[in-house]
C-alpha positions, -999 to +999 in steps of 0.1 A: +000+001+000+015+033-012+013+061+013+006+096-003+034+121+002+025+154+017+046+185+004+070+198+027+056+232+024+023+220+036+038+204+067+058+236+075+028+256+072+008+234+097+037+235+122+041+272+118+002+278+125+003+254+156+032+272+170+009+304+169-019+290+190-013+304+226-017+280+258-040+291+285-009+293+305+001+325+289-030+340+301-029+329+336-029+355+368-013+348+400-038+326+420-064+346+438-085+335+470-122+345+473-140+341+507-173+323+505-198+311+530-182+276+528-145+288+532-118+300+510-119+293+471-084+296+454-088+308+417-070+305+387-080+335+367-072+344+328-075+378+310-107+397+312-115+383+278-113+348+289-135+346+319-149+314+308-116+296+315-113+306+350-115+280+377-109+267+412-075+252+416-085+248+455-118+247+472-135+237+504-145+199+507-182+209+511-181+225+477-183+206+445-160+215+415-187+231+397-196+253+425-160+262+432-153+271+391-188+291+394-172+312+421-141+319+403-161+328+370-180+352+391-150+366+404-134+370+369-167+389+359-164+411+390-130+423+382-136+424+346-164+449+351-149+468+378 
């Protein structure tokens, strides 16, 4: 079975474009702590344009992952709007 050849220019173009896609780590803030009724949630916030990436990196055991992430997205929105 013969494998079709791919032109070198096409491969180089794909590699160049892939190298231009930034990773979320390039947008990270320093961790932020938010006090809630259940305890402190530590958030990883990103740039204001990427609030949907904001997430909890530590939360009280009584809080679900979804609740922690919601606290962090709300904090990201609060900072975006202030």
